[in-house]
Residue, then its C-alpha position, 0 to 999 in steps of 0.5 A: m236061286t236062293k231066297e235072297e237072289s229071288l229077292i234081288f230079282y223081284y225088286r229089280l223087276l219092280r223097278q224095270h216095270s216102273l212100279n217103283d222109282s230107282h230107290s223106292g219100295n222094298g221087299s222081303v222074304r221069310l228065310d225060316n221061323e226066326k229070320f227074314a231077308v229085306t232090302q237095305t234102306g236106300a237100296c238102288a233097284d237098278t244096281v241092288e246086289a247081295n250086299n244090299i240084302v239085310v237079314c233080320n230077326i222076326n222077333g227082336e231087334l232089326s238089323k242095322n241098315a234094314s229098309l225103313d219099312a223093315s218094322i212093317h215087314q217084321q210085324i207082318y211076319q209075326e202076325l201072318n204065318d202064311c206070309n212068306a214074302l212081301l213086296h211093297a211098290h209105288n204103283p203109279y196108276t193104283i195110287a192115282l186112281t185111289l186118291k179120292s176113294d175108299t175102295f178100288d173095284p177093278v173093272d177087268f176080269e182078272g182084277k175081279l177074279y183076283f181081288g174083287e173090291l178092295d178097301i183103301i187104307e189111309c196113310e198116316q204120314d206123321n206117325y207112319l211106323s207106329v200106326m201103319p203096320k197094324r192098318i196094313i196087317e188088318c187089311l192084309k188079313q182080309q185081302p191079298i194086297a193093301i192099298v195105302r192111299s197116296h203111298g202104294v201097295y203092300a202085297t203078301a203071298d207064299s212066294l215072291e213070285l206070287a207077291y209080284k203077281w199081285v203088285c203087277s195085276i193090281e197095277q194092270s187093273a188100275k191102268i185098265a180102269w183109267l183107260a176105261k175112264q177115258i172112253 
C-alpha cells in the first residue's frame, strides 16, 4: 500500500469509528523530506479516494484544495523532524471530558501507560490558523497527542498506524473516564 493509500485507509477508519463526522478532521503523511500528502478540503471520509489527496511542499506555498488545516500540518512537519504522520480528529468523548479542565489524566491502565496526564490547549477560534499551529507544536513536543479544547485532537507519530492508535487510545480512555463518573 502506498503512503497515500494508507492515508485514505486511516482517514476512513476515523469516520467508521465515529471519531469524525462525514466531512470533519483531516490527515497527512510525509512523503519525503520535501513533500507531504494531505486530505483535500471538504473531503468526505465515507467516499474519499486518491483524487481527494493533495500533495504539498513542506517548505513553500501549499497546494490548492489542501485541507484548511494543511498549514498546521506543514508547520508540524517543519518543526518535528521525527513526525511522519499526522491525524486530526474530533473525538466526542475526549472533547466533552476536556471542556472544563486544563489537563486530562486517564484513569485506565493503557491511558496512563501511553499518555499520563495530558495538557489541554485553548482553542483560539478567531485567529485559528495564525495562533494554533504554534500551540499545537509546543504541545506535541511534550506529548504524542495535542488535545485542543472544544475542537479535537492532533496525533503525530512515525506512522499513520501509530497516529491512529493514539487517536483511538485517547478516545477509549475518555470513554472509560466518562463511564467511571457514572458509577
